[in-house]
C-alpha positions in Angstrom: 60.0 3.7 -97.2 59.1 1.6 -100.5 55.7 3.1 -99.9 56.5 6.6 -99.0 58.5 7.0 -102.4 56.7 4.9 -104.4 53.5 7.4 -103.6 55.7 10.3 -104.1 57.2 9.5 -107.7 54.2 7.8 -109.0 52.2 11.3 -107.3 55.0 13.7 -109.3 53.7 12.2 -112.1 51.3 13.2 -112.2 49.0 10.5 -110.5 46.6 9.9 -108.4 47.9 8.0 -105.2 46.0 6.3 -102.6 48.6 4.2 -100.3 46.7 1.4 -97.7 48.8 -0.1 -94.3 47.3 -2.7 -92.2 48.9 0.1 -89.3 49.7 3.7 -89.2 51.6 4.6 -92.2 54.8 6.5 -91.0 55.2 3.8 -87.9 54.2 0.9 -89.0 57.0 -1.8 -90.7 59.7 -2.2 -90.8 60.9 1.2 -91.5 60.1 3.1 -88.5 63.1 1.1 -87.2 65.8 1.9 -88.8 69.2 4.0 -87.8 71.0 4.2 -90.0 70.7 4.4 -94.5 73.5 3.8 -96.6 74.7 6.1 -98.9 77.9 6.5 -100.8 80.5 8.6 -100.7 82.0 10.4 -103.3 85.1 11.5 -102.2 86.0 8.9 -100.0 88.8 7.4 -103.4 86.5 4.3 -104.2 84.0 4.3 -107.0 80.6 2.3 -107.3 81.9 -0.7 -109.1 84.3 -0.5 -106.1 81.2 -1.3 -103.5 79.2 -3.4 -106.1 82.6 -5.7 -105.9 82.8 -5.9 -101.9 79.3 -6.9 -101.8 79.4 -9.2 -104.5 82.3 -10.9 -102.9 80.7 -11.1 -99.5 77.4 -12.2 -100.4 79.1 -15.3 -101.8 79.1 -14.4 -105.3 75.3 -14.6 -105.6 74.2 -11.4 -105.4 72.1 -9.6 -108.7 75.2 -6.9 -109.0 72.5 -5.3 -111.4 70.1 -4.6 -108.4 73.4 -3.7 -106.1 74.5 -1.0 -109.1 71.2 0.7 -109.0 70.8 0.6 -105.4 74.5 2.4 -104.7 74.7 4.3 -107.4 71.1 6.4 -106.8 71.8 7.3 -103.0 72.9 9.9 -102.8 69.7 11.0 -104.7 67.4 9.0 -102.5 69.8 11.0 -99.5 69.2 14.4 -100.8 65.6 13.6 -101.5 64.6 12.9 -98.1 66.0 15.7 -96.6 64.3 17.7 -98.3 61.1 15.5 -97.1 62.4 17.7 -94.0 64.4 14.8 -92.4 67.5 15.2 -90.7 71.0 12.4 -90.4 73.7 13.3 -89.1 76.1 13.0 -91.9 78.9 11.2 -89.4 78.7 7.7 -87.6 78.3 8.3 -83.3 82.4 8.1 -82.0 80.7 7.8 -79.1 79.6 4.2 -79.7 82.5 2.0 -80.9 80.0 -1.2 -81.4 77.6 1.1 -84.2 81.0 1.8 -85.5 82.1 -1.5 -86.2 78.6 -2.5 -86.9 78.4 0.1 -89.8 81.9 -0.7 -91.1 82.9 -3.9 -93.2 86.3 -4.5 -92.2 87.9 -5.4 -95.0 87.0 -2.2 -97.1 86.3 0.2 -94.4 82.9 1.6 -96.2 81.3 4.0 -92.9 79.3 5.8 -95.5 75.7 5.2 -93.4 73.9 8.3 -92.7 72.4 7.7 -89.5 68.8 9.0 -89.1 68.9 12.2 -86.4 65.7 10.6 -84.0 65.4 7.7 -81.8 62.9 4.8 -83.6 62.0 7.1 -86.6 59.4 8.9 -84.4 60.3 11.5 -86.0 60.8 10.7 -89.6 58.5 8.0 -90.3 56.0 11.1 -88.7 58.1 14.0 -91.3 57.7 11.5 -94.5 53.2 11.1 -94.2 52.9 14.8 -93.4 54.9 15.2 -97.2 52.9 13.1 -98.6 49.7 14.5 -97.2 51.0 17.8 -98.3 51.4 16.6 -101.9 47.7 14.7 -102.2 48.5 11.4 -101.9 45.4 9.9 -99.7 46.1 7.7 -96.8 44.3 4.8 -95.8 45.5 3.4 -92.5 44.8 -0.3 -90.6 43.3 -1.1 -93.9 44.8 -4.2 -95.0 44.3 -4.9 -98.8 43.9 -9.0 -98.4 43.6 -9.7 -102.5 44.4 -8.1 -106.0 41.1 -7.4 -108.4 42.4 -8.7 -111.9 40.8 -8.2 -115.4 42.4 -9.7 -118.1 45.1 -11.3 -116.2 46.6 -8.0 -115.5 46.3 -5.9 -112.1 43.5 -3.4 -111.4 43.1 -2.3 -108.7 42.7 -4.7 -104.6 40.3 -5.2 -102.1 40.5 -5.1 -98.1 39.0 -3.9 -95.4 39.4 -1.3 -92.0 40.2 -3.1 -88.9 38.2 -0.7 -86.8 34.8 -0.8 -88.5 34.8 -3.6 -91.0 34.2 -1.6 -94.0 34.9 -3.4 -96.9 37.5 -1.4 -100.1 37.1 -2.1 -103.1 40.1 0.5 -105.1 40.3 0.7 -108.7 43.6 1.3 -110.4 45.5 1.3 -113.3 48.4 0.6 -111.5 49.3 -1.5 -108.3 52.4 -1.0 -106.5 53.1 -4.1 -103.9 55.6 -2.7 -101.0 54.4 -4.8 -98.3 57.7 -5.3 -96.2 59.5 -9.1 -95.9 57.7 -12.4 -94.0 58.4 -12.2 -91.0 56.4 -14.9 -88.0 55.1 -12.8 -85.2 58.6 -13.4 -83.6 58.3 -11.5 -80.3 61.9 -10.3 -80.2 61.3 -8.0 -82.9 58.3 -6.3 -83.3 59.5 -4.6 -86.7 58.1 -7.4 -88.3 55.1 -8.9 -86.7 53.2 -6.5 -89.2 55.5 -8.2 -92.1 53.7 -11.7 -92.6 54.3 -11.4 -96.3 51.2 -10.7 -97.3 52.0 -8.6 -100.7 53.4 -11.7 -101.8 50.8 -13.9 -101.2 48.4 -12.1 -103.3 50.7 -11.0 -106.0 51.6 -15.0 -106.0 47.7 -15.8 -106.2 47.8 -13.6 -109.2 50.9 -15.3 -111.2 53.7 -13.6 -110.2 57.2 -15.3 -109.9 58.9 -14.9 -106.2 62.7 -15.5 -105.2 63.3 -18.6 -103.2 63.1 -18.0 -99.1 66.6 -20.3 -98.5 68.6 -17.3 -96.7 67.5 -16.6 -92.9 67.7 -13.8 -91.8 67.7 -15.0 -87.3 68.1 -12.0 -85.3 68.9 -12.8 -81.1 67.4 -11.8 -78.3 67.1 -13.4 -75.0 65.7 -16.4 -72.2 65.5 -13.4 -69.5 64.0 -10.5 -71.5 62.8 -12.2 -75.6 60.4 -10.2 -76.4 62.9 -6.6 -76.1 64.1 -5.2 -79.5 67.1 -7.1 -80.8 67.5 -8.3 -76.9 68.8 -4.7 -76.0 68.8 -4.3 -72.6 65.9 -1.0 -72.2 68.3 1.8 -70.5 67.5 5.5 -71.1 68.7 7.5 -74.1 72.1 8.6 -73.7 72.5 12.7 -74.5 75.1 13.6 -77.4 75.1 17.4 -76.0 74.1 18.3 -79.2 70.9 17.4 -79.3 70.7 14.2 -80.9 71.3 10.9 -79.0 72.5 7.4 -79.0 72.1 3.7 -77.5 72.2 1.1 -76.6 73.7 -1.6 -78.7 74.0 -5.0 -79.7 74.5 -7.3 -77.0 77.9 -4.6 -76.2 79.7 -6.9 -73.4 81.7 -9.7 -73.1 80.3 -13.0 -75.1 81.0 -16.3 -73.7 80.1 -20.1 -75.7 80.1 -22.1 -72.9 84.4 -23.0 -72.3 84.9 -21.7 -75.2 85.0 -18.6 -77.7 83.7 -17.3 -81.0 86.6 -17.7 -83.7 87.5 -15.8 -84.8 85.6 -14.4 -88.6 88.9 -14.2 -91.4 89.8 -10.5 -92.2 88.4 -10.6 -95.5 84.9 -11.3 -94.1 81.9 -9.4 -93.3 82.3 -7.2 -90.2 78.8 -7.0 -89.1 77.3 -9.5 -86.6 74.4 -10.5 -88.2 75.9 -11.4 -91.4 76.9 -15.4 -90.4 75.0 -18.5 -88.3 77.9 -17.9 -85.4 75.8 -19.2 -82.5 72.8 -21.3 -84.5 76.3 -23.6 -85.2 77.8 -23.2 -82.0 74.4 -24.5 -80.9 75.2 -27.0 -82.5 78.0 -27.7 -81.9 76.9 -28.2 -78.1 79.0 -25.3 -77.1 75.9 -23.2 -74.6 74.4 -21.5 -73.1 75.3 -19.0 -74.8 76.0 -15.7 -72.7 77.0 -12.3 -72.4 77.7 -9.8 -70.0 76.5 -6.3 -69.8 76.9 -4.5 -66.4 77.3 -7.2 -64.0 74.6 -9.0 -64.7 74.2 -11.8 -67.2 72.5 -12.8 -70.6 71.3 -16.4 -72.0 71.0 -16.1 -76.1 68.6 -17.4 -78.2 68.2 -17.5 -81.5 65.0 -16.9 -84.3 64.5 -13.5 -83.0 63.2 -12.2 -86.3 61.6 -16.3 -86.8 61.0 -16.0 -90.4 62.4 -12.9 -92.0 65.1 -13.2 -94.7 68.5 -11.5 -95.4 66.8 -8.4 -97.0 66.1 -8.1 -100.4 67.0 -12.7 -100.4 62.9 -13.1 -101.2 60.1 -11.6 -102.1 59.0 -10.8 -105.6 60.4 -11.6 -108.7 61.5 -8.9 -111.6 60.4 -8.6 -114.8 63.0 -6.0 -114.9 65.1 -3.7 -113.4 62.6 -1.2 -114.1 60.4 -2.8 -110.9 57.8 -4.7 -112.9 57.3 -8.1 -112.2 55.4 -11.0 -114.1 51.5 -9.9 -113.6 50.9 -7.0 -115.9 49.7 -3.9 -113.4 51.2 -4.8 -110.4 55.3 -3.7 -109.2 56.4 -4.5 -106.1 59.7 -2.3 -104.4 61.2 -2.4 -101.3 61.6 -5.9 -99.0 58.8 -7.0 -101.3 60.6 -7.1 -104.6 64.0 -9.5 -104.8 66.3 -7.9 -105.7 69.7 -10.3 -104.5 71.1 -7.1 -104.3 72.8 -8.1 -100.7 73.0 -12.1 -102.2 73.8 -15.2 -99.2 75.1 -12.9 -96.9 73.8 -9.0 -95.3 77.4 -6.8 -95.4 76.4 -3.3 -96.7 74.8 -1.6 -93.2 71.7 0.4 -94.3 72.1 -0.9 -97.6 68.2 -2.5 -96.8 66.4 1.1 -96.0 67.9 2.6 -99.3 67.5 0.3 -101.3 63.8 0.2 -100.3 63.6 4.3 -100.6 65.7 3.7 -104.2 63.0 0.6 -106.2 60.4 2.5 -104.6 61.4 5.4 -106.5 61.7 3.7 -109.4 58.1 1.5 -109.0 56.3 4.7 -109.0 58.4 6.2 -111.8 57.7 3.1 -113.6 54.2 3.3 -113.0 53.2 6.5 -113.7 55.0 6.1 -117.0 53.3 2.5 -117.4 50.1 3.8 -117.5 49.7 8.2 -118.0 47.9 7.7 -120.9 46.8 4.6 -120.7 42.8 3.7 -120.6 42.5 0.6 -118.9 38.7 -0.6 -118.1 38.1 -0.8 -115.5 36.8 -4.5 -113.6 34.9 -6.4 -114.3 31.3 -6.9 -111.2 32.6 -10.2 -111.3 36.0 -9.9 -110.9 35.8 -7.6 -107.9 32.9 -10.1 -106.4 35.7 -12.7 -106.2 38.0 -10.4 -104.6 35.1 -10.4 -102.2 34.3 -13.3 -101.6 38.0 -14.9 -100.6 38.5 -11.3 -98.5 35.2 -12.0 -96.7 35.2 -16.1 -96.4 36.2 -16.2 -93.2 33.3 -14.2 -91.8 31.2 -16.4 -93.1 31.9 -19.6 -91.8 30.1 -20.6 -88.8 32.4 -23.7 -88.0 36.0 -24.1 -88.5 39.8 -23.6 -86.7 41.4 -20.6 -85.0 43.8 -18.6 -87.2 46.0 -17.7 -83.6 46.0 -21.8 -83.8 47.1 -22.0 -87.1 50.0 -19.4 -86.8 50.7 -21.3 -83.5 51.0 -24.7 -85.2 53.6 -23.3 -88.6 55.6 -21.1 -85.6 56.1 -24.5 -83.4 56.8 -26.2 -86.5 59.1 -23.5 -87.8 60.8 -22.5 -85.2 63.4 -25.2 -83.8 66.9 -24.2 -84.9 67.2 -27.1 -86.7 64.9 -26.6 -88.9 65.5 -23.0 -89.3 69.4 -22.6 -89.3 70.5 -26.1 -89.4 69.7 -27.3 -92.4 68.8 -31.7 -93.2 67.6 -33.0 -95.8 65.2 -35.1 -93.5 64.1 -32.9 -91.2 62.8 -30.1 -93.5 61.1 -33.3 -95.8 59.2 -33.9 -92.0 58.6 -30.8 -91.6 57.2 -30.2 -94.9 54.8 -33.1 -94.5 53.2 -32.1 -91.2 53.6 -28.2 -93.3 50.5 -30.4 -96.4 48.4 -31.5 -93.7 48.0 -27.3 -92.1 47.8 -26.4 -95.7 45.2 -28.8 -96.8 43.3 -29.8 -93.7 43.2 -26.8 -91.9 43.4 -23.7 -93.5 40.9 -23.8 -95.7 39.0 -24.2 -92.8 40.1 -20.9 -90.9 37.8 -18.9 -89.2 36.7 -15.3 -88.8 34.6 -13.5 -86.2 35.9 -9.8 -86.1 37.9 -7.8 -88.1 41.0 -8.8 -85.8 40.5 -12.7 -86.5 40.0 -11.6 -90.1 43.0 -10.1 -90.1 44.9 -12.5 -88.4 43.5 -15.7 -91.6 44.6 -14.2 -94.0 47.8 -13.8 -92.0 47.6 -16.7 -91.5 47.3 -17.8 -94.8 50.1 -15.6 -95.6 52.3 -17.0 -93.2 52.0 -21.2 -94.8 52.7 -19.9 -97.9 55.8 -18.4 -97.2 57.2 -21.4 -93.9 56.3 -23.7 -97.5 58.5 -21.9 -100.1 60.9 -21.7 -97.5 61.1 -25.7 -96.7 61.4 -26.7 -100.4 63.8 -24.0 -101.3 66.2 -24.5 -98.6 66.0 -28.7 -99.4 66.5 -27.0 -103.3 69.6 -25.8 -102.4 72.2 -28.8 -102.1 75.2 -26.3 -100.7 75.4 -24.1 -97.7 76.2 -20.7 -98.2 76.3 -18.0 -96.8 73.0 -17.5 -94.2 72.3 -20.7 -95.9 73.9 -23.7 -94.3 73.0 -27.9 -95.1 74.1 -30.0 -92.5 74.5 -32.7 -95.6 76.0 -30.6 -97.3 78.0 -28.0 -95.2 80.1 -26.7 -98.3 79.3 -24.0 -101.5 78.9 -25.9 -104.8 79.5 -22.8 -106.7 79.5 -25.7 -110.0 76.0 -26.3 -109.1 74.4 -23.7 -107.2 76.3 -19.9 -108.4 72.1 -19.7 -109.1 69.5 -18.3 -107.5 65.6 -20.3 -107.1 62.5 -18.9 -109.1 59.1 -19.7 -107.4 55.9 -20.6 -110.3 52.5 -21.1 -109.2 51.3 -24.1 -111.4 48.0 -25.1 -111.6 50.1 -28.4 -109.4 51.4 -27.0 -106.9 54.3 -24.7 -106.1 57.6 -25.2 -108.6 60.9 -24.4 -108.4 63.3 -23.1 -111.4 67.4 -23.1 -111.0 68.2 -19.8 -112.3 72.5 -19.6 -112.7 73.7 -16.3 -112.6 75.1 -14.1 -115.5 78.6 -16.0 -116.6 81.0 -12.6 -116.1 79.6 -12.5 -112.2 80.8 -15.8 -110.8 84.1 -16.1 -109.2 87.3 -15.3 -110.8 89.1 -18.3 -112.2 92.6 -19.3 -110.4 91.3 -18.1 -106.4 91.0 -20.8 -104.4 88.1 -22.3 -102.4 89.5 -20.3 -99.5 90.0 -17.3 -101.1 86.7 -17.9 -102.5 84.9 -17.9 -99.2 86.8 -16.8 -95.9 83.7 -17.8 -93.5 84.4 -21.0 -92.9 80.9 -24.3 -92.4 82.5 -26.7 -90.2 83.0 -29.4 -92.2 85.1 -27.8 -94.8 88.7 -28.5 -93.7 87.7 -32.3 -92.7 87.0 -32.3 -96.7 90.1 -31.1 -97.8 88.0 -27.6 -98.6 90.9 -25.2 -96.5 
């Protein structure tokens, strides 16, 4: 979605636009799996600031309120623009699906402003977007994996990549580059839309000198032991016609829950109603309340976590924005969507449908900004030396005759990071131990990754991305010595407002990854006079024993 909107808006700015994707544009990434997009309801008596304040409280006071305001304010404009492309929506939620109504509603405010896409898993709206872009003159490069940026005098001046079909290498010179490469998954089988979202854009930007946002807030997603690769743990069943040309689908774990001998505790009234907002399952499993099961149609399923291993809460990682126009710290480089770390949701994902809307809004902004910035700008073409360096890096795994398999390296990293006691229930000694092993992989194995064909070359570059983003996850999780939202530290099981109403900026320095704490603005801190329990209705284990409740 971010790429579609960025391309369209840059084209509106009279730019020649090329979109390259390692998949098939319109079917690749997470956007085709979206079910709904947040659209601000102008007639329900609430203001944009009401919604922004709600998201900020639910995000545990570390959202970027300015980005939240931008995304919510732009939502109606984006909604109308997508409809003008021919993309169809349901204007209201389907009452036949009570679970989806619960997922789309924030229980403390009753926001039900998500407009559902009319088709199933983007099979139509992705194709509609593709057709629209082609009609505007945007050039599409399918199954071309971009591997490296071309830098000229410190400016992003293009990119290099290769065709996964015929192995041809591409050199694309550009006045501006917009990263819309999605999140940073680790090819986990239970959430197939992140199989291609391996953090390639963030790696390229980081290697070029761009700052990144920390990655300590995971989005676990769940599946089942019986069917680990089924989308979101859903039981496969036919779509059910609604009688108006639309369809509804099976919903996430709709049956009766059981957690060993105990039921899940009811969340507080002012907590998010979205069932994937917190680490309920992971904490229950850690407290030996498993197995966690649910029943549906007479069958029992054992719930597993980590279906979206490596994925963070939407917009809580990505390239650090240099401003509110989607520029980055590298001249000529822009970012949008899940590649841009806007922190629009903070530590908890609460505004359902806000993710894809945020992708669309930032995509439009990035396209507009890039078009304005390079209109009339005569940038020097990248030198032969700059192009040669980028191509050598892209081709390097193909040139090696001895080395290690990228698929094996990815498996090592998955096995290292996958245990719930590393990725979700964190503690310093376990994180440090994982870092020791990852450092060996990074220093000894990754530099010798080899490839004998284009598929293995793709895996080699994805392995480099996965190793980098995993290291950042571990280091930022270690640095944040508190628990907040989806980040839980067993050795610091409480919010620490004095020290951690802050974000973590990640820099690429000569001596390696450097982390910097960036406090949220003073006027975004929680109102004075509120008790700990009033600020944070969701209860972490151990808080009551510390007298915080």
